[in-house]
C-alpha positions as CSV (number, residue, x, y, z in Angstrom):
1,M,144.1,43.9,184.3
2,S,142.0,46.3,186.0
3,D,138.5,46.1,186.8
4,P,136.3,46.1,183.3
5,T,135.6,49.8,182.3
6,P,131.5,49.7,181.6
7,E,130.8,51.1,178.3
8,M,129.0,51.3,175.3
9,P,130.3,50.0,172.4
10,L,128.2,52.7,169.8
11,P,128.2,56.2,169.6
12,G,125.4,58.5,171.4
13,H,124.8,55.2,174.0
14,A,126.5,56.1,177.5
15,P,126.1,53.6,180.8
16,M,122.8,53.8,182.3
17,D,121.6,52.7,185.3
18,T,120.2,49.0,185.7
19,A,117.3,50.0,187.1
20,L,116.3,52.3,184.1
21,T,117.0,50.3,181.2
22,G,116.0,46.8,182.6
23,K,118.3,43.6,181.7
24,I,122.3,44.7,180.6
25,F,124.1,42.6,178.1
26,T,127.5,42.0,178.9
27,V,130.7,40.8,176.6
28,G,134.1,41.5,177.8
29,T,134.2,45.3,179.2
30,L,131.5,45.9,176.5
31,R,127.5,46.5,178.1
32,Y,124.8,46.8,176.4
33,T,120.9,48.0,176.9
34,K,118.2,46.2,174.6
35,G,118.1,49.1,172.6
36,A,121.9,49.4,172.2
37,I,121.6,45.4,171.3
38,F,119.3,46.3,168.7
39,V,121.6,49.0,167.7
40,L,124.4,46.7,167.2
41,F,122.5,44.3,165.2
42,F,121.4,47.3,163.1
43,Y,125.0,48.1,161.8
44,L,126.2,44.2,162.1
45,M,123.4,42.8,160.0
46,W,124.2,44.9,157.0
47,N,127.6,43.0,156.9
48,D,125.7,39.8,156.7
49,L,123.5,41.5,153.6
50,I,126.7,42.1,151.6
51,L,128.4,39.1,152.8
52,M,125.2,36.9,151.1
53,L,125.7,39.3,147.8
54,M,129.8,38.9,147.7
55,E,129.0,35.4,147.7
56,Q,126.0,34.9,145.0
57,V,128.2,37.2,142.4
58,Q,131.2,35.0,143.1
59,G,128.8,32.1,141.8
60,L,129.1,33.2,138.7
61,L,132.7,32.5,138.3
62,P,132.1,29.1,136.7
63,V,130.1,30.5,134.2
64,I,133.5,33.0,133.2
65,M,135.7,30.3,133.3
66,K,133.3,27.8,131.3
67,N,132.9,30.7,128.5
68,N,136.3,30.9,128.0
69,G,137.1,27.2,127.7
70,L,138.1,25.5,131.1
71,S,136.9,22.0,131.9
72,N,135.5,21.3,135.1
73,T,138.7,19.4,136.1
74,E,140.5,23.1,135.2
75,M,137.9,24.9,137.5
76,S,138.5,22.5,140.3
77,V,142.2,23.1,140.2
78,L,142.0,26.5,139.8
79,G,139.7,27.0,142.9
80,T,141.9,24.8,145.3
81,V,145.6,25.9,144.1
82,L,145.0,29.2,145.6
83,G,144.6,27.2,148.7
84,P,147.9,27.0,149.7
85,L,149.2,30.7,148.6
86,T,146.2,32.3,151.0
87,M,145.9,29.5,153.7
88,W,148.7,31.1,156.0
89,I,147.2,34.4,155.9
90,N,144.3,32.9,158.4
91,P,146.5,31.7,161.0
92,V,148.7,34.7,160.7
93,V,146.6,37.5,161.1
94,S,144.0,35.5,163.5
95,T,146.8,35.2,166.0
96,W,148.1,38.7,165.0
97,S,145.0,40.3,165.7
98,D,144.5,38.4,169.0
99,R,147.8,39.8,170.2
100,T,146.9,43.4,168.8
101,R,145.9,45.7,171.3
102,T,145.0,49.9,169.7
103,R,143.1,52.3,170.4
104,Y,140.8,51.2,167.9
105,G,140.5,47.5,169.4
106,R,142.2,44.4,168.1
107,R,140.1,43.6,165.1
108,R,138.6,47.1,163.7
109,P,142.2,48.0,162.1
110,F,142.3,44.8,160.2
111,L,139.1,45.3,158.8
112,A,139.4,49.0,157.9
113,L,142.8,48.1,155.6
114,A,141.7,44.7,153.9
115,T,138.5,46.4,152.8
116,P,139.1,48.9,150.3
117,P,141.5,46.3,148.3
118,C,139.4,43.6,148.3
119,A,136.5,45.5,147.0
120,I,139.1,46.5,144.1
121,F,139.9,42.7,143.1
122,L,136.3,41.9,143.2
123,A,135.5,44.3,140.7
124,L,138.2,43.1,138.5
125,I,137.1,39.5,138.3
126,P,134.9,40.1,135.5
127,W,137.4,42.1,133.2
128,V,140.1,39.4,133.3
129,P,139.0,38.2,129.5
130,D,139.7,41.9,128.4
131,F,142.9,41.9,130.3
132,F,144.2,38.7,128.9
133,H,143.4,39.2,125.2
134,A,144.8,43.0,125.6
135,A,147.9,41.7,127.1
136,Q,148.2,38.9,123.9
137,G,149.7,42.4,122.5
138,V,152.4,42.2,123.8
139,S,155.2,40.3,121.7
140,W,156.5,38.1,124.8
141,I,153.6,37.4,126.2
142,H,151.8,36.3,122.8
143,H,154.5,33.8,122.5
144,L,154.4,32.6,125.6
145,F,150.5,31.7,125.5
146,V,149.6,31.3,122.0
147,A,149.9,27.5,122.0
148,H,148.3,27.2,125.8
149,E,145.5,30.1,126.0
150,T,143.5,28.4,128.4
151,L,146.6,28.6,130.6
152,G,147.0,32.0,129.9
153,F,143.5,32.9,131.0
154,C,144.1,30.9,134.3
155,V,147.0,32.7,135.3
156,F,145.5,35.8,134.6
157,L,142.6,35.0,136.4
158,G,144.4,33.0,139.4
159,V,146.5,36.5,140.1
160,I,143.0,38.6,140.4
161,L,141.7,35.8,142.3
162,L,144.8,35.6,144.6
163,G,144.8,39.1,145.4
164,F,141.0,39.0,146.2
165,N,140.9,35.9,148.4
166,A,144.2,37.2,150.1
167,F,142.3,40.1,151.7
168,N,138.8,38.3,151.7
169,S,140.5,35.5,153.7
170,T,141.5,38.1,156.1
171,L,137.9,39.8,156.2
172,L,136.2,36.8,156.8
173,A,138.4,35.7,159.5
174,I,138.6,38.8,161.6
175,F,135.2,40.0,161.2
176,S,134.4,36.3,163.1
177,Y,135.7,37.3,165.8
178,Y,134.9,40.8,165.9
179,Y,131.0,39.5,166.2
180,W,132.4,37.1,169.2
181,D,134.2,40.1,170.7
182,V,131.1,42.4,170.4
183,V,127.9,40.3,170.8
184,P,127.0,39.5,174.3
185,E,126.8,35.3,173.9
186,P,123.1,35.3,175.7
187,V,122.2,36.3,172.3
188,L,124.4,34.9,170.0
189,S,122.1,32.4,168.6
190,R,119.3,34.8,168.1
191,F,122.3,37.6,166.4
192,Y,122.9,34.3,164.1
193,A,119.3,33.8,163.3
194,L,118.5,37.7,162.7
195,G,122.2,37.1,160.3
196,K,120.1,34.6,158.5
197,V,117.1,36.2,158.0
198,I,119.0,39.4,156.7
199,S,121.4,36.6,154.5
200,T,118.3,35.2,152.8
201,V,116.9,38.7,152.6
202,A,119.8,39.6,150.4
203,T,119.5,35.7,148.5
204,V,116.2,37.0,147.1
205,I,117.5,40.5,146.0
206,W,120.4,38.8,144.1
207,N,118.2,35.9,142.5
208,Y,114.8,37.4,141.8
209,F,116.3,41.0,140.6
210,L,120.2,40.8,139.8
211,L,120.4,37.4,138.5
212,Q,118.8,37.9,135.5
213,Y,121.0,40.3,134.2
214,A,124.6,38.1,134.3
215,G,124.2,37.6,130.8
216,H,125.2,40.8,129.6
217,Y,125.8,42.9,132.4
218,M,128.0,40.6,134.2
219,K,130.8,43.3,134.8
220,E,128.0,46.0,136.5
221,L,127.1,43.5,138.8
222,F,130.4,42.7,140.1
223,A,131.3,46.4,140.3
224,G,128.2,47.5,142.4
225,V,128.4,44.7,144.7
226,A,131.9,45.6,145.1
227,V,131.2,49.5,145.8
228,V,128.6,48.4,148.2
229,F,130.4,46.0,150.0
230,A,133.0,48.7,150.6
231,V,130.8,51.1,152.2
232,I,128.9,48.4,154.2
233,Y,131.7,47.3,155.7
234,L,133.9,50.8,156.6
235,V,130.6,52.3,158.3
236,T,130.1,49.0,160.5
237,V,133.9,49.1,161.4
238,W,133.4,53.2,162.1
239,Q,130.3,53.0,164.1
240,V,130.6,49.3,166.3
241,K,133.5,49.9,168.7
242,E,135.1,47.3,170.8
243,G,135.7,47.0,174.4
244,N,138.7,46.6,176.3
245,Y,141.0,43.5,176.5
246,P,143.4,42.1,179.1
247,P,147.4,42.4,177.6
248,P,148.4,39.8,175.6
249,P,151.0,36.8,176.7
250,P,154.6,38.5,177.3
251,R,157.0,36.7,174.8
252,N,159.8,35.1,176.1
253,A,162.6,36.2,173.8
254,A,164.0,39.4,172.6
255,N,164.8,37.8,169.0
256,P,161.7,38.1,166.4
257,I,163.2,34.8,165.1
258,V,163.0,33.1,168.0
259,N,159.9,34.5,169.2
260,F,158.3,33.5,165.5
261,I,160.3,30.4,165.6
262,K,158.2,29.5,169.5
263,A,155.1,31.4,168.3
264,V,154.7,29.0,165.1
265,G,155.3,26.0,167.6
266,G,152.9,27.1,170.1
267,Y,150.4,27.9,167.4
268,F,150.7,23.6,166.3
269,T,151.2,22.4,169.8
270,D,148.4,24.3,171.4
271,C,145.7,23.5,168.3
272,F,146.8,20.1,166.8
273,S,148.1,18.1,170.1
274,Q,144.6,17.4,171.6
275,R,142.3,14.8,170.2
276,R,139.4,16.8,171.2
277,Y,139.9,19.4,168.8
278,L,141.3,17.1,166.1
279,L,138.1,15.4,166.2
280,V,136.1,19.3,165.5
281,F,139.2,20.0,162.8
282,G,138.6,17.0,161.3
283,T,135.0,16.8,160.8
284,L,134.8,20.5,159.8
285,M,137.0,19.4,156.7
286,L,134.9,16.7,156.2
287,Y,132.1,19.2,155.8
288,Q,133.9,21.9,153.7
289,L,134.6,19.0,151.1
290,G,131.2,18.3,150.7
291,N,130.8,22.0,149.3
292,A,133.3,21.4,146.5
293,A,130.8,20.5,144.0
294,N,128.4,23.7,145.1
295,G,130.0,26.2,142.1
296,F,128.8,23.9,139.5
297,L,125.4,23.9,140.4
298,I,124.5,26.9,138.3
299,L,126.1,24.5,135.2
300,F,123.5,22.0,136.2
301,Y,120.3,24.8,135.8
302,H,121.9,26.8,133.2
303,S,123.6,23.8,130.8
304,Q,121.8,21.1,131.7
305,M,118.4,21.7,132.7
306,H,118.5,24.7,129.9
307,L,117.0,27.3,132.0
308,K,117.4,30.7,131.3
309,F,119.4,33.0,134.1
310,K,115.9,34.5,135.4
311,T,114.1,31.1,135.4
312,I,117.0,30.1,137.8
313,G,116.8,33.2,140.0
314,H,113.3,33.2,140.3
315,I,113.4,29.2,141.7
316,L,116.2,29.8,143.6
317,A,114.4,32.8,145.4
318,I,111.8,31.2,147.0
319,P,113.8,28.9,149.2
320,P,115.3,32.2,150.7
321,M,112.1,33.6,151.6
322,V,111.0,30.4,153.0
323,V,113.7,30.1,155.4
324,A,113.9,34.2,156.2
325,V,110.4,33.2,158.1
326,A,111.6,30.0,159.7
327,A,115.0,31.3,160.6
328,Y,114.2,33.2,163.8
329,P,112.0,30.3,165.3
330,I,115.0,27.7,164.5
331,G,117.4,29.7,166.8
332,S,115.1,30.4,169.1
333,L,115.0,26.2,169.3
334,L,118.6,26.0,168.9
335,D,118.6,28.8,172.3
336,R,116.6,26.3,174.1
337,V,118.0,22.6,172.4
338,G,121.5,23.6,172.2
339,A,123.7,24.3,168.6
340,V,126.2,21.0,169.6
341,R,123.3,18.8,170.2
342,S,121.4,20.0,167.1
343,I,124.1,20.2,164.2
344,P,124.6,16.3,163.8
345,V,120.8,15.9,162.5
346,A,120.7,19.2,160.8
347,V,123.8,18.0,158.4
348,A,122.1,14.6,158.5
349,L,119.2,16.0,156.7
350,W,120.9,18.3,154.6
351,A,122.7,15.2,153.6
352,L,119.5,13.1,152.6
353,S,118.0,16.0,151.3
354,N,121.3,16.3,148.6
355,L,120.7,12.5,148.5
356,G,117.0,12.6,147.3
357,A,117.7,15.6,144.9
358,F,120.2,13.4,143.1
359,F,117.9,11.1,142.3
360,F,114.3,13.0,141.9
361,L,115.2,16.6,140.6
362,H,114.1,16.7,137.3
363,N,112.4,19.6,136.2
364,E,111.2,23.4,137.7
365,T,108.9,22.1,140.5
366,T,110.8,19.1,141.7
367,M,113.9,21.9,142.1
368,L,112.0,24.0,144.1
369,I,110.9,21.4,146.1
370,F,114.9,20.3,147.1
371,L,115.8,23.4,147.2
372,I,113.5,24.5,149.8
373,A,114.4,21.2,152.1
374,I,118.2,22.1,151.2
375,N,118.1,25.4,152.6
376,L,115.9,24.8,155.6
377,F,119.1,22.3,157.1
378,I,121.8,24.7,155.9
379,A,120.0,28.1,158.1
380,A,120.1,25.5,160.6
381,F,123.6,24.5,160.4
382,G,124.5,27.9,159.6
383,I,123.1,29.4,163.1
384,A,124.4,26.1,165.1
385,I,127.8,26.4,163.8
386,G,128.9,29.8,165.4
387,V,127.3,28.9,168.3
388,L,129.7,25.4,168.3
389,T,132.7,27.4,167.8
390,V,132.4,29.1,170.8
391,E,131.5,26.5,173.1
392,V,134.6,23.9,171.9
393,Y,137.0,26.1,171.6
394,P,139.2,27.7,173.9
395,K,138.0,31.8,174.0
396,V,141.1,32.9,175.1
397,K,142.6,31.6,172.0
398,L,139.5,31.7,169.9
399,G,140.9,33.1,166.6
400,Q,143.9,30.9,166.9
401,F,141.5,27.7,166.9
402,C,139.2,29.1,164.5
403,S,142.2,29.7,162.5
404,A,143.7,26.2,162.9
405,S,140.9,24.6,161.5
406,A,140.8,27.0,158.2
407,L,144.1,25.9,157.8
408,A,143.4,21.9,158.0
409,Q,140.3,22.6,156.0
410,S,142.2,24.5,153.2
411,V,145.1,21.6,153.1
412,F,142.4,18.8,153.0
413,C,140.1,20.8,150.2
414,M,143.3,21.4,148.4
415,I,144.3,18.0,148.0
416,L,140.8,16.6,147.2
417,G,138.7,18.7,146.1
418,P,139.7,18.7,142.8
419,L,138.3,15.1,142.5
420,A,134.9,17.0,142.6
421,G,135.8,18.5,138.8
422,V,137.3,15.2,138.0
423,M,134.2,13.7,138.9
424,L,131.9,15.8,136.5
425,D,134.5,15.5,133.7
426,R,134.2,11.7,134.0
427,V,130.0,11.4,134.4
428,H,129.4,14.3,132.1
429,N,126.4,14.5,134.1
430,Y,126.3,17.9,136.8
431,Q,123.3,16.2,138.7
432,Y,126.2,14.6,140.7
433,C,126.6,18.1,142.4
434,F,123.9,16.9,144.4
435,L,125.9,12.9,145.3
436,W,129.0,14.6,146.1
437,P,127.7,16.6,149.6
438,A,125.3,13.6,150.5
439,A,128.1,11.5,150.4
440,I,130.7,13.2,152.0
441,Q,128.6,15.9,154.5
442,G,126.5,12.7,155.4
443,T,129.9,11.4,156.8
444,S,130.4,14.5,158.4
445,A,127.5,14.1,160.7
446,I,128.8,11.1,162.4
447,G,131.7,13.6,163.5
448,F,129.2,15.9,164.2
449,Y,127.0,13.5,166.6
450,L,130.7,12.1,168.0
451,I,131.6,15.8,169.1
452,Y,128.0,16.4,170.6
453,R,128.9,13.0,173.1
454,A,132.3,14.4,173.8
455,W,130.7,17.9,174.8
456,K,128.1,16.7,176.7
457,R,130.7,14.5,178.9
458,G,132.1,18.0,179.3
459,V,135.1,17.4,177.8
460,Y,135.4,21.0,176.0
461,R,133.7,22.5,179.1
462,S,135.5,20.7,182.1
463,I,139.2,22.1,182.1
464,P,139.2,26.1,182.5
465,A,141.0,27.7,179.9
466,A,143.9,29.0,182.3
467,E,144.6,25.5,182.9
468,V,144.6,24.3,179.5
469,F,147.0,27.7,178.7
470,P,148.7,28.8,181.9
471,E,151.2,30.6,180.6
472,S,148.5,32.9,178.3
473,I,146.0,34.2,181.0
474,A,145.4,34.2,184.8
475,P,142.3,32.6,186.1
476,G,139.2,34.7,185.9
477,T,139.7,37.0,183.2
478,T,138.2,37.1,179.9
479,S,139.2,38.1,176.4
């Protein structure tokens, strides 16, 4: 490959002399002045805003399912059975995008194509009960589900969720790599910190102003978020351009089937044959399993504590405001102390906060206290994990390794995730939603500590990527 061509990633910004503009930040062939960094952050922060709004509106799914007669176990199974149907998407599109070379970049085409259908499926979710009741007017559908109405609702909801998750999985995977391709590493922690600030602002907006309408305007909430999501994603992809990349490794066989078989074999050999990466995958699998009961918390607040949606929203709006104030200092601290070094502490404190909530969260005051503590440690983890990913995975195959981790997490949670619903059906107490992460994520803190120990010994940094994957990249080149 020829020498990197200096170019700005955003319209209206041409390369400038370093003496005139001050410090120049680079990632691959992209060059940014400080001003261009702010413009880059401006566009990407809108993405964090809408991602959080999408996450919040999806939090209403348990309410929709509970209102239509599903048990906790059925809700858990429905949430996890989609895993094997969509888990293949991440490794396929991740590796595909790693190898893609177009005039628009390697990530942007995937994002532009997946955004519209993802928005449509999101908007359709609260309409599933209407679709199902209308479909029962068809005789064969009526006879098929007349004795199993709950099953029929699950089938209809599952189809819509499958479509949404397929395109959403593509977007979440590719946008992460998109960040790493366009954001310079020296400002990555600050970028994640600012993203956390924007995310918490979105959470405040949702909880304080919008959640109170969930009881009567569910369809409007989903539709509004879907429209805003589509606009923000498409504008961001249009404005934030990628740089140039070295050509992908050549394929050794002309037969596409042989290529595919070799690609699959190489994928699993690269990702799952080294203990240092298995440690990372296993730890993240435990962490993800610890989130399996989180979706039921809205039922704990609404059905068990008997709080109105408006009250829940006003309480839930306060912790993100605290996080918004603390996020940037946390990011700066992580830049100095190190993300890999900090994660075990953050996860352990997160687990202890959940344990305290299990025993002592009984009213609105204690709910606020524990949620502030939990959200602070979640913020620290959320900022640090993005940096840890860059630290421990080979950069030339970053998308591939991230997808392998997501694949492992999907399989693991597909098998064990429904146990959260089984537990709640057995104990009939949604407060156990706090004990579940306290136990499982507390265990994952040990794994993160072992990763830190290995990282400190140079296990993840001592072998250059070109030596690990000599067929993929020549020494001295970057992706």
